[in-house]
Backbone as CSV, one residue per row, in Angstrom:
resi,resn,N_x,N_y,N_z,CA_x,CA_y,CA_z,C_x,C_y,C_z
1,MET,3.913,-23.772,21.074,3.207,-22.481,21.055,3.857,-21.563,20.026
2,ASN,3.049,-21.035,19.112,3.584,-20.187,18.052,3.962,-18.816,18.595
3,ALA,5.079,-18.276,18.081,5.508,-16.940,18.488,4.550,-15.899,17.930
4,SER,4.355,-14.830,18.683,3.490,-13.743,18.227,4.197,-12.948,17.138
5,PRO,3.442,-12.178,16.347,4.098,-11.330,15.345,5.143,-10.395,15.951
6,LEU,4.864,-9.817,17.118,5.846,-8.915,17.724,7.110,-9.655,18.112
7,ASP,6.971,-10.874,18.638,8.155,-11.668,18.981,8.975,-12.000,17.741
8,ARG,8.300,-12.279,16.637,9.010,-12.605,15.403,9.719,-11.376,14.829
9,PHE,9.076,-10.220,14.888,9.730,-9.002,14.424,10.897,-8.618,15.332
10,ALA,10.813,-8.943,16.622,11.826,-8.513,17.581,13.195,-9.109,17.298
11,VAL,13.259,-10.226,16.581,14.559,-10.831,16.262,15.068,-10.372,14.897
12,LEU,14.346,-9.468,14.249,14.767,-8.891,12.974,15.288,-7.479,13.215
13,ASP,15.821,-6.875,12.164,16.183,-5.463,12.248,15.465,-4.692,11.151
14,THR,15.572,-3.364,11.190,14.819,-2.569,10.228,15.308,-2.761,8.797
15,ALA,16.583,-3.121,8.620,17.082,-3.364,7.263,16.384,-4.570,6.642
16,ALA,16.277,-5.669,7.400,15.609,-6.857,6.887,14.146,-6.581,6.603
17,VAL,13.500,-5.843,7.492,12.083,-5.545,7.285,11.898,-4.592,6.113
18,SER,12.808,-3.631,5.955,12.718,-2.729,4.809,12.823,-3.504,3.494
19,ASP,13.756,-4.465,3.431,13.867,-5.299,2.226,12.570,-6.052,1.968
20,ALA,11.957,-6.559,3.043,10.699,-7.288,2.900,9.578,-6.368,2.431
21,LEU,9.556,-5.139,2.929,8.555,-4.170,2.470,8.725,-3.892,0.980
22,ASP,9.981,-3.779,0.523,10.232,-3.605,-0.914,9.616,-4.756,-1.701
23,ARG,9.858,-5.987,-1.265,9.351,-7.158,-1.979,7.824,-7.199,-1.990
24,ALA,7.219,-6.653,-0.948,5.761,-6.637,-0.859,5.154,-5.440,-1.584
25,GLY,5.998,-4.592,-2.182,5.497,-3.418,-2.888,5.009,-2.321,-1.965
26,LEU,5.562,-2.271,-0.753,5.167,-1.283,0.243,6.299,-0.279,0.457
27,PRO,6.016,0.887,1.040,7.079,1.872,1.282,8.187,1.306,2.165
28,SER,9.415,1.566,1.771,10.578,1.037,2.487,10.815,1.800,3.785
29,GLY,11.803,1.330,4.541,12.201,2.026,5.753,12.891,3.340,5.443
30,VAL,12.960,4.203,6.458,13.575,5.523,6.312,14.479,5.802,7.511
31,GLY,15.343,6.799,7.351,16.200,7.246,8.427,15.717,8.574,8.979
32,GLY,16.570,9.207,9.789,16.269,10.541,10.293,15.795,10.600,11.718
33,LEU,15.344,9.457,12.270,14.907,9.412,13.661,15.930,8.598,14.433
34,ALA,16.586,9.210,15.384,17.677,8.554,16.104,17.293,8.298,17.555
35,PRO,17.918,7.286,18.182,17.668,7.053,19.608,18.252,8.185,20.436
36,ARG,17.433,8.792,21.274,17.873,9.946,22.068,18.047,9.615,23.537
37,THR,17.584,8.445,23.973,17.674,8.081,25.386,18.522,6.825,25.532
38,VAL,17.942,5.676,25.269,18.695,4.422,25.252,18.646,3.871,23.834
39,ALA,19.743,3.294,23.382,19.845,2.840,21.989,19.313,1.420,21.851
40,ALA,18.139,1.192,22.387,17.517,-0.127,22.299,16.508,-0.135,21.158
41,PRO,16.481,-1.193,20.352,15.462,-1.269,19.309,14.078,-1.429,19.913
42,ILE,13.067,-0.946,19.207,11.691,-1.102,19.677,10.815,-1.613,18.549
43,VAL,9.825,-2.415,18.926,8.811,-2.891,17.991,7.519,-3.047,18.754
44,GLY,6.428,-2.580,18.165,5.137,-2.694,18.828,4.032,-2.162,17.946
45,TYR,2.826,-2.193,18.483,1.662,-1.680,17.773,1.544,-0.175,17.989
46,ALA,1.280,0.547,16.920,1.274,2.005,16.970,0.049,2.545,17.696
47,ARG,0.311,3.456,18.640,-0.712,4.328,19.215,-0.342,5.740,18.771
48,THR,-1.236,6.392,18.056,-0.865,7.601,17.320,-1.477,8.875,17.899
49,GLU,-0.720,9.960,17.738,-1.236,11.297,18.046,-0.542,12.294,17.131
50,ALA,-1.329,13.240,16.611,-0.799,14.312,15.763,-0.939,15.638,16.488
51,LEU,0.098,16.476,16.393,0.127,17.768,17.055,0.119,18.893,16.035
52,GLU,-0.165,20.092,16.513,-0.150,21.280,15.662,0.198,22.488,16.531
53,PRO,0.542,23.620,15.901,0.851,24.813,16.692,-0.333,25.248,17.555
54,HIS,-0.035,25.716,18.750,-1.080,26.190,19.652,-1.719,27.447,19.084
55,ARG,-3.058,27.488,19.152,-3.779,28.607,18.550,-4.359,29.553,19.599
56,GLY,-3.934,29.417,20.836,-4.457,30.280,21.882,-5.749,29.730,22.454
57,GLY,-6.418,30.561,23.263,-7.662,30.119,23.872,-7.423,29.477,25.221
58,PRO,-8.491,28.919,25.816,-8.386,28.336,27.154,-7.510,27.089,27.141
59,PRO,-6.944,26.742,28.295,-6.107,25.545,28.359,-6.884,24.308,27.926
60,SER,-6.187,23.420,27.234,-6.809,22.173,26.800,-6.090,21.010,27.478
61,THR,-6.568,19.800,27.221,-5.917,18.617,27.770,-4.447,18.601,27.363
62,HIS,-3.584,18.276,28.291,-2.152,18.231,27.999,-1.901,17.241,26.870
63,ILE,-1.101,17.649,25.913,-0.835,16.772,24.772,-0.338,15.410,25.243
64,LEU,-0.835,14.382,24.583,-0.355,13.007,24.704,-0.749,12.288,25.994
65,THR,-1.361,12.976,26.963,-1.705,12.278,28.203,-2.747,11.189,27.960
66,GLY,-3.748,11.478,27.145,-4.759,10.457,26.852,-4.185,9.269,26.109
67,THR,-3.268,9.552,25.176,-2.631,8.472,24.430,-1.768,7.618,25.346
68,VAL,-1.027,8.260,26.240,-0.209,7.511,27.197,-1.095,6.637,28.075
69,ASP,-2.161,7.216,28.629,-3.014,6.481,29.542,-3.750,5.329,28.853
70,GLY,-3.937,5.443,27.539,-4.627,4.394,26.801,-3.717,3.351,26.190
71,SER,-2.415,3.458,26.442,-1.446,2.540,25.837,-1.076,1.435,26.813
72,GLY,-0.523,0.335,26.248,-0.173,-0.808,27.073,1.146,-1.435,26.681
73,GLU,1.341,-2.667,27.130,2.643,-3.320,27.061,3.067,-3.747,25.663
74,GLU,2.164,-3.736,24.701,2.535,-4.096,23.333,2.624,-2.879,22.424
75,ASP,2.478,-1.683,23.002,2.323,-0.475,22.201,3.588,0.370,22.114
76,VAL,3.688,1.100,21.002,4.685,2.145,20.794,3.918,3.424,20.495
77,ILE,4.237,4.495,21.187,3.574,5.775,20.954,4.257,6.475,19.780
78,VAL,3.454,6.852,18.783,3.961,7.451,17.546,3.388,8.860,17.434
79,ILE,4.276,9.845,17.330,3.882,11.254,17.376,4.227,11.953,16.072
80,ASP,3.240,12.609,15.501,3.442,13.440,14.313,3.489,14.894,14.756
81,ASN,4.694,15.469,14.769,4.824,16.904,15.023,5.497,17.593,13.844
82,GLY,5.303,17.021,12.672,5.751,17.666,11.453,7.246,17.851,11.328
83,GLY,8.022,17.089,12.101,9.470,17.199,12.023,10.059,18.402,12.745
84,ARG,9.262,19.120,13.537,9.762,20.321,14.212,10.815,19.970,15.256
85,THR,11.885,20.741,15.267,12.937,20.544,16.270,13.129,21.766,17.158
86,ASP,12.235,22.769,17.050,12.348,23.979,17.861,11.542,23.899,19.139
87,VAL,10.755,22.828,19.304,9.921,22.674,20.481,9.801,21.185,20.792
88,SER,9.809,20.857,22.068,9.714,19.453,22.459,8.264,18.967,22.397
89,CYS,8.104,17.754,21.902,6.777,17.132,21.918,6.740,15.912,22.834
90,TRP,7.831,15.679,23.566,7.876,14.557,24.512,8.865,14.900,25.625
91,GLY,8.485,14.613,26.878,9.350,14.947,27.992,9.298,13.926,29.114
92,GLY,9.900,14.286,30.230,10.124,13.343,31.305,8.865,12.834,31.981
93,ILE,7.877,13.704,32.235,6.647,13.256,32.882,5.891,12.294,31.968
94,LEU,5.867,12.588,30.672,5.241,11.658,29.730,5.981,10.323,29.732
95,SER,7.303,10.364,29.795,8.070,9.122,29.858,7.720,8.327,31.115
96,LEU,7.579,9.016,32.236,7.216,8.334,33.477,5.862,7.637,33.341
97,GLY,4.891,8.343,32.778,3.574,7.743,32.575,3.620,6.569,31.623
98,ALA,4.402,6.711,30.536,4.503,5.627,29.558,5.184,4.410,30.165
99,ALA,6.268,4.640,30.923,6.973,3.525,31.556,6.070,2.803,32.548
100,ALA,5.242,3.556,33.273,4.323,2.940,34.228,3.298,2.056,33.527
101,ARG,2.972,2.367,32.296,2.011,1.571,31.519,2.687,0.416,30.788
102,GLY,4.018,0.356,30.836,4.734,-0.713,30.141,4.935,-0.469,28.672
103,VAL,4.749,0.781,28.230,4.902,1.117,26.808,6.308,0.760,26.339
104,ARG,6.411,0.247,25.116,7.693,-0.252,24.606,8.638,0.854,24.160
105,GLY,8.116,2.002,23.806,8.972,3.081,23.350,8.161,4.163,22.678
106,VAL,8.876,5.188,22.202,8.266,6.360,21.590,8.994,6.652,20.284
107,ILE,8.227,6.980,19.252,8.783,7.405,17.969,8.154,8.753,17.641
108,ALA,8.974,9.799,17.617,8.456,11.152,17.452,9.075,11.829,16.242
109,ASP,8.216,12.292,15.335,8.702,13.119,14.237,8.740,14.551,14.737
110,GLY,9.711,14.784,15.613,9.882,16.061,16.282,11.019,15.920,17.266
111,ALA,11.046,16.783,18.269,12.124,16.782,19.259,11.597,16.366,20.627
112,CYS,12.516,15.908,21.467,12.164,15.542,22.836,13.061,16.296,23.804
113,ARG,12.718,16.228,25.092,13.552,16.831,26.124,13.592,15.896,27.340
114,ASP,14.233,16.342,28.427,14.359,15.524,29.643,14.969,14.164,29.316
115,VAL,16.003,14.191,28.516,16.603,12.952,28.028,17.104,12.081,29.174
116,ALA,17.742,12.688,30.171,18.288,11.907,31.274,17.182,11.185,32.042
117,GLU,16.038,11.840,32.221,14.922,11.205,32.935,14.424,9.977,32.181
118,SER,14.253,10.112,30.873,13.796,8.976,30.067,14.825,7.859,30.068
119,ARG,16.100,8.238,30.036,17.161,7.229,30.045,17.135,6.445,31.361
120,GLU,16.952,7.141,32.482,16.890,6.466,33.775,15.723,5.490,33.850
121,LEU,14.645,5.792,33.159,13.481,4.904,33.120,13.672,3.741,32.156
122,GLY,14.718,3.819,31.325,14.963,2.772,30.345,14.008,2.811,29.170
123,LEU,13.395,3.972,28.939,12.403,4.097,27.864,13.078,4.581,26.583
124,PRO,13.071,3.786,25.514,13.649,4.254,24.247,12.773,5.342,23.619
125,VAL,13.380,6.449,23.280,12.700,7.537,22.584,13.493,7.850,21.325
126,TYR,12.852,7.666,20.180,13.451,7.999,18.890,12.829,9.305,18.420
127,ALA,13.688,10.259,18.044,13.206,11.577,17.655,14.192,12.215,16.692
128,ARG,13.789,13.370,16.133,14.676,14.093,15.207,15.753,14.871,15.932
129,GLY,15.547,15.166,17.199,16.537,15.923,17.939,16.081,16.135,19.363
130,THR,16.826,16.932,20.089,16.486,17.302,21.460,16.488,18.815,21.575
131,VAL,15.621,19.320,22.463,15.522,20.756,22.674,14.859,20.978,24.036
132,PRO,15.278,21.992,24.797,14.643,22.196,26.097,13.307,22.921,26.053
133,ALA,12.927,23.524,24.933,11.716,24.349,24.863,10.462,23.501,25.077
134,THR,9.617,23.925,26.032,8.411,23.193,26.376,7.330,23.315,25.304
135,ALA,6.457,22.313,25.273,5.292,22.348,24.374,4.219,23.283,24.894
136,ARG,4.264,23.611,26.190,3.205,24.430,26.797,3.102,25.782,26.105
137,GLY,1.925,26.079,25.605,1.710,27.331,24.895,2.217,27.337,23.473
138,ARG,2.814,26.217,23.033,3.355,26.142,21.673,2.696,25.063,20.820
139,LEU,2.226,23.997,21.455,1.635,22.877,20.719,0.276,22.504,21.311
140,GLN,-0.554,21.921,20.472,-1.804,21.346,20.932,-2.098,20.097,20.110
141,ARG,-3.010,19.279,20.619,-3.396,18.058,19.908,-4.211,18.412,18.669
142,ARG,-3.869,17.792,17.539,-4.694,17.892,16.335,-5.634,16.707,16.235
143,SER,-5.096,15.501,16.515,-5.926,14.296,16.453,-5.237,13.204,17.249
144,ALA,-6.018,12.195,17.613,-5.475,11.026,18.302,-6.148,9.786,17.751
145,ASP,-5.401,8.679,17.750,-5.915,7.388,17.278,-6.394,7.448,15.836
146,GLY,-5.685,8.220,15.035,-5.962,8.281,13.612,-4.668,8.168,12.834
147,PRO,-4.735,8.189,11.507,-3.504,8.116,10.707,-2.634,9.339,10.917
148,VAL,-1.315,9.122,10.944,-0.349,10.215,11.077,0.749,10.020,10.045
149,ARG,1.509,11.085,9.830,2.672,11.018,8.943,3.920,11.185,9.785
150,VAL,4.824,10.227,9.687,6.066,10.255,10.439,7.210,9.936,9.494
151,ALA,8.148,10.864,9.365,9.304,10.690,8.484,8.880,10.298,7.073
152,GLY,7.782,10.872,6.621,7.314,10.609,5.267,6.520,9.330,5.104
153,ARG,6.247,8.629,6.191,5.495,7.377,6.124,4.174,7.536,6.870
154,THR,3.112,6.964,6.319,1.811,6.985,6.989,1.729,5.839,7.974
155,VAL,1.306,6.149,9.180,1.143,5.157,10.232,-0.303,5.185,10.698
156,HIS,-0.955,4.022,10.671,-2.308,3.892,11.199,-2.251,3.217,12.567
157,PRO,-3.202,3.525,13.433,-3.247,2.814,14.711,-3.304,1.303,14.486
158,GLY,-2.487,0.572,15.235,-2.460,-0.876,15.099,-1.458,-1.390,14.093
159,ASP,-0.876,-0.514,13.264,0.239,-0.944,12.421,1.412,-1.342,13.326
160,ILE,2.272,-2.213,12.823,3.485,-2.543,13.559,4.580,-1.566,13.134
161,VAL,5.193,-0.924,14.131,6.289,0.005,13.876,7.541,-0.527,14.545
162,MET,8.663,-0.290,13.887,9.967,-0.683,14.408,10.930,0.482,14.259
163,ALA,11.833,0.607,15.224,12.916,1.584,15.112,14.165,0.994,15.740
164,ASP,15.295,1.234,15.096,16.591,0.875,15.663,17.601,1.899,15.179
165,GLU,18.883,1.645,15.422,19.894,2.640,15.072,20.028,2.836,13.568
166,THR,19.484,1.918,12.767,19.527,2.067,11.313,18.384,2.914,10.797
167,GLY,17.191,2.776,11.365,16.070,3.531,10.836,14.729,3.125,11.408
168,PHE,13.685,3.408,10.642,12.290,3.298,11.076,11.493,2.644,9.964
169,VAL,10.638,1.672,10.314,9.786,1.003,9.337,8.365,0.907,9.877
170,VAL,7.424,0.843,8.934,6.007,0.679,9.258,5.481,-0.517,8.481
171,VAL,4.851,-1.452,9.189,4.241,-2.614,8.553,2.731,-2.497,8.714
172,PRO,1.986,-2.291,7.609,0.530,-2.177,7.734,-0.071,-3.400,8.409
173,LYS,-1.067,-3.172,9.246,-1.608,-4.262,10.065,-2.223,-5.380,9.233
174,ASP,-2.639,-5.086,7.999,-3.234,-6.134,7.171,-2.206,-6.821,6.261
175,ARG,-0.907,-6.494,6.430,0.139,-7.120,5.602,1.232,-7.759,6.469
176,VAL,0.958,-7.948,7.740,1.984,-8.385,8.689,2.566,-9.746,8.324
177,GLU,1.717,-10.735,8.080,2.219,-12.088,7.804,3.014,-12.133,6.505
178,GLU,2.560,-11.406,5.510,3.271,-11.360,4.232,4.677,-10.782,4.418
179,VAL,4.771,-9.652,5.105,6.068,-9.008,5.305,6.969,-9.880,6.179
180,LEU,6.410,-10.486,7.213,7.201,-11.383,8.061,7.785,-12.533,7.262
181,GLY,6.985,-13.119,6.382,7.472,-14.234,5.570,8.645,-13.840,4.702
182,PHE,8.541,-12.689,4.044,9.646,-12.217,3.206,10.890,-11.933,4.056
183,ALA,10.698,-11.277,5.203,11.839,-10.894,6.030,12.550,-12.112,6.604
184,GLU,11.791,-13.064,7.109,12.403,-14.255,7.707,13.136,-15.090,6.666
185,ALA,12.572,-15.192,5.466,13.249,-15.936,4.404,14.552,-15.247,4.000
186,ALA,14.524,-13.919,3.921,15.734,-13.181,3.547,16.823,-13.348,4.599
187,VAL,16.438,-13.325,5.867,17.419,-13.490,6.938,18.063,-14.865,6.859
188,GLU,17.280,-15.894,6.590,17.832,-17.245,6.476,18.824,-17.330,5.322
189,ARG,18.510,-16.706,4.190,19.430,-16.726,3.060,20.710,-15.958,3.376
190,GLU,20.577,-14.825,4.069,21.774,-14.058,4.426,22.649,-14.838,5.408
191,ARG,22.021,-15.593,6.296,22.806,-16.443,7.201,23.565,-17.509,6.419
192,ALA,22.924,-18.052,5.396,23.594,-19.058,4.575,24.785,-18.441,3.835
193,ILE,24.606,-17.222,3.315,25.712,-16.529,2.648,26.859,-16.304,3.621
194,ALA,26.540,-15.809,4.812,27.574,-15.536,5.808,28.326,-16.805,6.185
195,ALA,27.595,-17.922,6.293,28.248,-19.184,6.656,29.222,-19.624,5.571
196,GLU,28.832,-19.446,4.308,29.731,-19.808,3.206,30.991,-18.945,3.213
197,VAL,30.811,-17.633,3.430,31.958,-16.731,3.439,32.900,-17.085,4.588
198,ARG,32.349,-17.379,5.741,33.186,-17.723,6.897,33.922,-19.051,6.691
199,SER,33.333,-19.919,5.849,33.989,-21.204,5.602,35.036,-21.121,4.495
200,GLY,35.198,-19.919,3.911,36.253,-19.734,2.929,35.790,-19.426,1.522
201,SER,34.492,-19.450,1.257,33.996,-19.145,-0.079,34.167,-17.659,-0.388
202,LEU,34.367,-17.355,-1.662,34.368,-15.962,-2.088,32.958,-15.397,-1.997
203,LEU,32.869,-14.117,-1.691,31.562,-13.484,-1.537,30.724,-13.614,-2.803
204,GLU,31.356,-13.429,-3.963,30.613,-13.534,-5.228,29.986,-14.908,-5.382
205,GLN,30.736,-15.960,-5.020,30.203,-17.311,-5.131,29.061,-17.526,-4.142
206,ALA,29.231,-17.024,-2.932,28.180,-17.190,-1.931,26.904,-16.480,-2.350
207,MET,27.039,-15.289,-2.921,25.863,-14.566,-3.399,25.226,-15.293,-4.572
208,HIS,26.052,-15.866,-5.440,25.549,-16.642,-6.568,24.766,-17.853,-6.081
209,ASP,25.286,-18.531,-5.072,24.586,-19.688,-4.522,23.235,-19.286,-3.939
210,ALA,23.186,-18.107,-3.312,21.917,-17.629,-2.753,20.906,-17.367,-3.852
211,ARG,21.369,-16.811,-4.976,20.455,-16.567,-6.089,19.940,-17.885,-6.660
212,LEU,20.807,-18.862,-6.764,20.368,-20.168,-7.262,19.342,-20.798,-6.330
213,ALA,19.452,-20.461,-5.041,18.504,-21.004,-4.058,17.188,-20.250,-4.068
214,GLY,17.085,-19.226,-4.926,15.811,-18.543,-5.078,15.787,-17.113,-4.617
215,ASP,16.906,-16.565,-4.143,16.949,-15.198,-3.687,17.373,-14.291,-4.823
216,ARG,16.437,-13.538,-5.384,16.746,-12.615,-6.476,17.002,-11.203,-5.953
217,SER,16.986,-11.055,-4.632,17.159,-9.699,-4.080,18.056,-9.742,-2.854
218,ALA,19.121,-10.524,-2.926,20.046,-10.579,-1.785,20.545,-9.179,-1.475
219,SER,20.468,-8.795,-0.217,20.781,-7.417,0.149,22.243,-7.279,0.520
220,ALA,22.673,-6.026,0.556,24.062,-5.737,0.914,24.235,-5.762,2.422
């Protein structure tokens, strides 16, 4: 039985995938979003929502509840809040709902709160920071299930997103196999380099051998 794309990405890290994105001519990985609850890597299909400042008027649907309720066990919730760190765009009740749906994690270009609650649920939340200020009366939904911008990268619903302690990457849904092929090949070459170094070879020689084997972009 062949492994699914998510299973194959799960054994990689964002550095390897970023190198593969470079080779595919796609935007590389970025930093700036750190694990705020549990430092577990996450990979899944993007479910997106974009927020904006609240403009007043009658109460509207609570931000992100529809996205949470529509997400499942292969999904990562991706939030565009423009990088704001003065107001939370994710909190404990949302984490509870997401955990109940089996969501793999949250990636927020903004701040989160209720960190201890999310940590107790084991839900990884990657964000720009933490802040206790509520979204109520400060934020509203701009769009859901559409393209968003997160840490300078465009994310479409269904793209594969990954986050770990090194950074954040986006793999367009129509380039998944191509990027996987580059990433898996690079990992195999790096393993070969590491094996040579551990057996006593000089690093320069091991890197040279990798280039002779066809790797013109051996990473650091």
